[in-house]
N, C-alpha and C positions, 0 to 999 in steps of 0.2 A: 764550539758550543759553550754557552754560558753555564756557570756553576749553578745558577738558580733555576735552570730549566728542569722540568719534571718529566720523568719517563716511567711508564708503567710496564711491569713485567707480570705476565700471567703464566700459570702452569709451569712453575720452576721446579725442577727436580734436582736434588743435590746428592751425590754419592760421596760420603766421607772418605772413600778409598782413593779418590782422585786428588792428586797433588799438583798436577800439571794442567792448569785450567786457563781459559780465556775469558776475558772481559764481562762486565755486568752493569745493570742499572737498577734503580729503585724508584720509589714514589714518595716515601715518607722521610721527613727530616727528624731524626732522633739523635740523642746522645749515644756515646759508646757505652751503653748500659743495657744489659740483658733484660732487666725488669721492664724498662720502657718498651723494648722490642716485644716482650710478651704481651703487654697491654695493647699495643698496636695490633698484634696478631689476633688477640681475643676480640677486639672491635671488628676486625675483618670477618672473623668467624660468625659473629652475631649478625652482621649485615647480610652475608651470603646465605647463611642458613635460614634467615627470616624470609628469603625470597623463594625458597624451594618448597614445593608442595609434595608431600609423600602420600602414597595410597596403595591400593591393591592393583598394581599394574604390572607391565612386563618387567620393569626394573626390579620390583619386589621379587618376582619369580626368578629372575636371574640371580639376584643376591642370595635368595633362599636356596637355590640350587647349588651355589658355591659353598654355602654352609653345609649342605647335605653331603657334599663330597668330602668335607673334613670329618663329619660325623661318621661316615661310612667310607673309610680310606680304601678298603678292599672288599670284594664281593665275598670271598671266603675268609672270614675273620670271626673272632669271638663276638664282636658287636653285632655283626650280621646274623650270627646264629642265635644270639640272645633276642634280637628283634624278631626273627622268624618264630622263635618260641613264643614271644608275646602275641604274635598274630594267631598262632595255633590256639593258645589259651583263650584269646579274645573270641575266636570262632567257637571254641567249646563252651564259652560263657553263653553265647547266643543259643546254642542247642539246649543247655541247661535251663535258660530263661524260658524257652518255648514250653518245656515240660512243666515248669513251675506255673506258667501262665495258664496251663490247662487244668490246674488243680481245682479251681472253682467249678469248671465244667464237669469234672469227674464227680465232685460232691453233689452237684445238681442232678446227676444221673442216678446215684445210688440212694440219696436221701428220700426223694419222692417215692421210690420203689421200696423203701424200708428194707434195703438189702444189707443185713447186718454184717455178713462176711465180706461183702463188697466194700462196706464202709471201712472196716479195719484194714483191708488191703490197700484201699485208696489213701488212708491216713498214713500207713507205713511208707508207701511209695512217696507221698508228699513230703514226709520228713527226710527221706533220703535225697529227694530233689533239692530241698532247701539247704541241707548240709552240703550237697555237691556244689550248688551255685554260690554259696557263701565261701567255700574253699577256693573255687575258681576265681571269684572276684578278688579275694585276698591275694591269691597267687599273682593275678594280673597286676595288682597294685604294687606288689613286691618286685616283680620283674621291671615294671615301669620305673620304680625308684632306683634300681640298679643301673638301668639304662641311663637315667638322668645323671647319675654320678659319672659313668663312663663318658657320656657325651660332653659333660662339662669339662672333664679332664682333657679330652681330645681337643675340644675347641679352644680351651684356655691355653693348653700347652702349644698348640699351633700358633696362636696369637703371640705367646711369649717368645717363641723362636723368631718370629718376624720382627716383633717389637724391640727386642734387645739386640738385634743383629745390626752391625755397622752403625751404631749410634742412632738408629731410627727413632728411638724414644726421644732423643734430643731434638731431632729435626721436627717431630710432630709437636712436642710440647713447647719448644723454644723458638724454632724457626717458623712454626706454623704451617708446615707443609701439609697440604690436603684440607686445611681449615677444619680440623677435627676438634670439636669441643669435648672436654671432659673424657679423655681416653681411659682414665682410670675407672670411671663409671661403666663405660662400655665393656671393659675387660672383666669387671667383677659383677656388677649388678645386672647389666643387660644380658650377659652370657648366661648367668644363673637363671634368670627368669625365662629366657627363651628355651633353654634345655628342659627346665621344669615343666613348662606348659606343653611343649612339644611331646615330651614323654607321656603326658597324661592324655593327649588327644590323638596321637599318631595311630594307635591301634584302632580307635573308634573311626577315624577318618578313612582307614583302609578297609576295615571289615564291614562298615555300614553299606557300601554298594552291594556286597554279596548278600547281606541280610535283607536289603531292599528287594533284590531279585527273588529271594526265597519267599518272602512274605507277600510279594506281589503275586506270585504263582498261587500261593495258598488262598489269598483273598479272591483271586480270579476263580478258583475252583469253588469257592463257597458262595459268592454273590454275583459272579459274572464280570464282564468287562467294565460295567458302569462303576463298580466300587473302586478299582485301581485308578480309573480315569478321574474320578472326583478327587481322590487323594493326591494324584500327580498335579492336577491343576491347582489345588490348595498349596502344594509345596512350591510350585513355580511362582505363584503370586507372592508367597512369603519371602522366598529367596531374592526375588527382584526388588521388592520393597526394601529389604535389609541391605542389599547391595548399595542403593543410593543413600541410605541412612548411615552406612558404615564408613563411607569414603572420608568424611571429615573427621571421624573418630580416630582413624589411623594417623592422620596428620597431627592431631592434638595429642595423641599418645606419644608420638615422637617428641613434640615440644615439651610435654610434661617431664619426660625423662631427662631432657636437656636442662630444664630449669631445676630439677631435683639435683643434678650434678653440680650446677652452679651454686646452689644453696649449701650443699655439703662441702664443696671446695672452700667456700668462705669460712665455714667453721673449722675446717682443717687448717686454713691459713691462720686463723686466730689462735688455735691450739699450738701451732708451730712457733708463733711469734708472740706468745702471751706476755713474756717478760718485757720485751721491747715495747709492746703496746701499753703495759702498765707504767713503764718509765715515762712514756709520753702522756700519760693520763688520757688515753684515747678510748676509754670505755664508751663514752657517749657517741663518738664518731663511728666506732665499729658496730655499736648497737644499731645506729641509723642505717649503716650499709647492710648489715645482716637482715634488718627488718625490711629493707627495700627488696632484697633478694627474695625474702619470704613472700612479700606482697605480690611480686611478679609470678612466683610459683603458684600461689593460691589463686591468682587471677587466671592462670592457665588451667589449673585444675577445675576451677568453676566453669570455664568454657567447655572443658571436656565433659564435666558432669551434665551440663545443659544438653550437649549433643548426645550423650549416652542415654539420656532420659527417653528420647524417641526410639532409640534402639531397644531399650529394655521394654518399652510399651509394646513394640512390634513383636519381640521375642515372646513375652508373656501372653500376649493376645493370641498368637498362633499356637502356643502350648495348650491353652484351655479350649480354643476352638476345635482342636483335634479330637477331644473326647466327644463333642457334639457331632462332629462329622462322622465319627465311627458309627454312632447309632443311626445316623441318617442313612449310611451305606447299608447297615444291617436291616433297616426298616424296608428297604426296597424289595428284597426277595420275600420278606415276611408278608407284606401286604399284597404281593403278587401271588401268594399261595404256594410258594415253592416248598415250604416246610409244613409238616403236619403238626397238630397240636399235642401229640403224645409226648414228645421230648423237646418242646419248644424252649424251655429254660436252659437246658444243656446246650442246645444249638446256638442260642443267643449269646451265651457266655463264651463259647468257643469261637464263633465268628467275630464277635465284638473284640475279643482279645487279638485275633489276627489283624483286624483292621486298625485297632488302637496301636498295636505294636508297629505296624507299617507306618502309621502316622508318627509314632514316637521316633522311628528311625529318621524320618525327615525332620522332625522337631529337634532331634539331637544335632543334626547337621546345621539347622538354623541357629540353635543355641551356641554352636561353635563360632558364631559370628564374632562374639566378644573376644574369644581366645585368638581367633585368626587375626583380628585387628591389632591385638597386642603383639602377637608374633610378627606381624608385618612391621610394626614400629621398631621392635628390637632388631629385626632382620636388616632394616635400613641402616640403623646405627652401627651394627656390627659389620655389615657389608661395606659401609663407607670406610671403616677402619681397615678392613682387609684389602680393599682396593687401593687405599693410600699406601699401605706397606708394600703391596705388590708393585706399585708404580715406582717406589724407591729402589726396587731391586733391578740393577742393571741400567738405571737412568743416570745421566750425567748432567751436572750443572754447567751449562754453557751460558755465560753471561757477558753482557757488553755494557760498558760504562761510558757515559758521555765525555769523560775527561781522559779516556784512554785512546789516543789517536793512533798509537802504534800497537799492533798485535804481535805476539811472538812470531819469530821468523818461520818456525816450523808450520807445516800444513795443519789443517783441522784434524786430519786423521792422526797425525803424530802428536798433536797437542793434548789429546785426551788419552791418558795412559792409566790403566788400572792394573792392580796387582793382587795376587792371591796372598794368603797368609804366609807363604814361604818364598815370595818373590820380592825382589828389590825394585823400588820405584826410582828408576834412573832413565833418562831419555838419552842413552848413549849405547853404542854398539860394542864398546870395549868389553871384552870378555871378562875382565877382572871385576866388572861391576855386575855381571850377570850370573855369577856363581851362586850356588846355594849357600846360606849362612853356615858357618862352622859351629862346632859345638861350644867353642869358647865365647861366642857372641861378641867378639871384640871388633872394634872399628878398624884396627890395623889389618885385620884379615881381608879387607877390601882394598888394600893398597893405599889407604888415605885415612887421616885422622878426622876427616869431616863427618859431621852428623847431619847437618842441614846446610844447603847452599841456596840462598835466596837471590834471585836476579831480577832487578827492576820490578819488584813486587809492590802493588798498590792494594791497600786494604780499606774497606769500608763496611759498614753493617749490611747484612743481606738485603734489608728493605730500605736502604738509605743511599742517596746519591752523594752525600757529603763524604769527602775523602778524609780518612784518618791518618794514613801513612801512604806516601807516594814515592814510587820508584826506589824502594829500599833494596839495596844490595848488601848482603850480610852472609858471613860464613860462621857457623857454629861448629867448633872443633873440639875434640877430646883433649883435656888437659888445659884448656883456656876458658876460664870462667867469665861469664858475661853478665853485666848488671844493666837492667833496663829501667830508666827513670823517665819521669815526665809528669805533667799536670793531670789531674783527674779528667777523664774523657779524651785523652790524647791518643788512645789506641794501644796501651800496653797490654791489657788482657786480650784485646782483639788479636794482637800478634800471636799470642799463645794459642788462641782458638784456631787460627789459620795453621799454625805448626801442627796442632793435633788433628786437623782435618775437620773440625766442627763447623768452621765457616769457610765459604768459598773465597777465592781471590777475585779481585776485579781486573787486575792485569799482572803480567809477569809469570814467573814459574819458580817452582821449588823442587830441588832435587834432594832426595833423602837417601843417604848412603848407608845408613845403619840398618841392621837386621830389623825386620818387621816385628820380631818377637817382642812382646810387651815387657819382657825382663830387662831390655836394654834401656828403655826410656820410661821415666815415671813423672807424670804431671801431678803437681799438688795444687789444687784450685784454691782460690781466695777464701772460699767457704768450704772447708773440708766436709765430706759426707760421712756421717756416722750411721752405719746401717745397724739393723738389729743383730743380736747374736752375743756370744760370750766374749770375754776379754781377749782370748786367743784369736778369735775371728776378727776382732777389731784391729789387732796388731798385724795380722797376716793379710788383711784386706788389701786388694781384691783377689789375692791368690788363694782360691779355694782348695787347691791341691796341696797347700802347705800346712793344713790343719793336722799336724802330727801330734802324737802324744808320747813321743820318746822323751826320756829324761834329758838327752842332749838338747833337744829343741826347747824343752821347758826351761832349762837353765839359760839358753840363749835369749829367750823372750824375757825372762826375769831380768837378765843383765841389761837388755835394751831398755826396759822400763825404768831401771835404776839410772841408766845413763841420761835419759831424757827427763828425769825427775818425776816419774809417775809410779813409784813403788807403792805409794799410799793407795792408788787405785787397785793394785793387786790385792792389798790387804782388805780393801772394802769389798771386793768381789769374792774373797776367800778362795781364790784359785783361778786358774786360767780357763777351765772348762765348766765352771759352775753357771748354770742358767740364771739370768738376771731378769727381773720383772720391771725394769725401768727403761725409760727412753734415754739413750746415751747423750743426746743433745741437751736434755734437761739436767743431767747430772754433771757433765763436764763444763768447766768455765771455758771461755774463748781461748785463754792461754793454754789450758790443759788440752784442748782440742788440737791446737797447733803443735804442742809437744807430741801428741799421739801421731800426727802426720809425720813428724820426723822419725818416730819409732817405726812407722811403716816403711820409710825410706831405708832405715838401717837394716830392717829385716829383709827387704827385697834386694838390696844392694844393686841398684841399677848403674849402668855406665854413666847415664846422663840424668840428672834430676832438674826438673824445670819447676821453679817455685814462684807462685803468684802471691806476693806479700805474705809469705808463710810465717813471718815472725812479727807481724804488726802488733800482736797482743802480748809480746814477751818483753822482758827487761833486756837491757843491753848485755848484761852478764849471761843470761840464758841464751840470747841470740848468738853471742860470740862462741859459747861452748858448743852449741848445736852445729853451727857452720864449721867449726874447727873439726868436729867429728866427721862430717861429710868429706872435707878436704883430706883429712888424715887417711881415710879409707880409699882415696884415689878416685872419688866421684867427681865428674865435671858438673858444675852448677850454672844454671841460667836462672837469674833472679829478677823478679819485678819488685821494686820497692821505692820508698820515698826518703829513707834515712841515708844521710851521707856516710854514716859509719859502716854501711854495708860495703863501701868501696874497698876496704882493706881485705875483703875475701874474694875480690874479683880482679881480672886482668884488663877487661875492656868495658867501656861505658857507652851504651846506646841511649841517647836522649831524644825523646819524642817531643818536639816543640809545638805541636799543634798545627792545624791547617795543612797537614800532609808533610810538614818539614821534619827533618831528623838530623842527628849529628852522631857520628861514631868516632870514638877516640880511645887511645890507650890510657889507662889510669896510671899516673906517675907513681913510682915506687915510694915516694915520700908520703903518699896517701894510703899505701897498702900496709 
């Protein structure tokens, strides 16, 4: 097959725990650049999502049911008890509202009769009912708010567990698995809005049917079957009309939230790269791009507003028609002579309240149309994210590449090997490679100094048929430092991504003999990540269990900061555990950021440190001092770099020459 041929792959699932993988293909031609890959994935997401129509359908019910299972994990739980209490309080509210609604009727009974004692009794009872209904309504709102907080915690924590598991966040954001746009917005804003609106309407949605039954019976008793029949026909007409009006509103609600996320992401991007944009004098360009995002958002909002207009007209029309229909229903028995004239005012007040409240129950259900349409939009967005993360669980990336004529000799069943956190990834039956890791986490404990063994490995970007590295055979061993060099776009960083398990192989296989424990291997990316937190948390990152406050640990961290030349940062922070109100990426220079990366290595003390141009922003003196510290402490180093002076710290040189070609050679002692 020719290299220029194009092959499309759909529904690709990739599990980063799999290191022994078979072939792949792609459809896009891109450079070995993650940013370009993200742009391609974003364009894919926009095309695919623009073709999908979302609405109140079976898919919504399915996704909302999945969300409910997360909100109510157990039948007997604190959340279930709290929700049951909310229903009881909501039912009590309806009882209190009924007695409050009869207050005018009671006054119409005592005032014409000039019953002084009856007037004071009615007034006292009325005040009690009003205080009672006010207290119950406030209690219902309070319980709803507590439920909202618990539901948001449950749903967000569930998403966090799936999102941060097995580098799923990397696959969703960078590899574009599932075509999920703006996952940050779905996890934060969409979850918040769904939980908030559902907590406000859940009780009403469940109690209203019971209320409808009660007031239907009362209305039947007062005016006969004709009254409830008219009201039911009125409700059916209203709900049917709203169903057709509401369908496009759900779809545009989804689209609006998507464009809100794109607009916010643009401003986050500008905030994160403000200095670089300023150096480029790119204010006008970024203004144009941000304004374009805003224009698309406002256009979507305007379309939503146009469609909501008819929904609002329908909802408000049926709200006010309800009051007229109630008097029509009351008029029927009055003109039929059912009631005498002696107490007609009190009867009209009582019966009209019963009819109006029955209509109000239906009107409230119709009014929920707006909230239901919003919840449907949020449910679709959150449901898509949940489905995507579920698909990543237990799925394997099996890929085939047009330039891979030979597949691994092992069978398909043997070629897909997964491992748990305490298992070794080796495709061998030798018992020495199947034992559990020892406490020392040493490579020698497995009978070999090998860390990684690559055999006939072919690497390309996940969405690209262009070969970056072809048929690479390489062994990374403890005590032998490896330098990887090559032109930009030749696949240096891609090789590290494959070693880490972030990218799939196109061909070949990788055996990993080292313990799976993160302590043994530390990858330092080209762009170090500076998370929020104190100075101690920056140095110990990502080891959250090492945030000790002992004097020994404090002295060790201070010594490390001094070794890497960051003692001035300690003085600026005024301590290791003092909270800071700045963004570390804005405070530290690129050189200081790379020094902090070496501080993390010295603190974690891994057996193998894999560095991706980790000293590109440092002087030769700083670079030599930092590398010498790693070697002195017995760490094995795998480095990606462009500078020839790095050779003195390494034993072997892997040169990626482009077009899949590579060359592996020992570095002469004269250059070391």
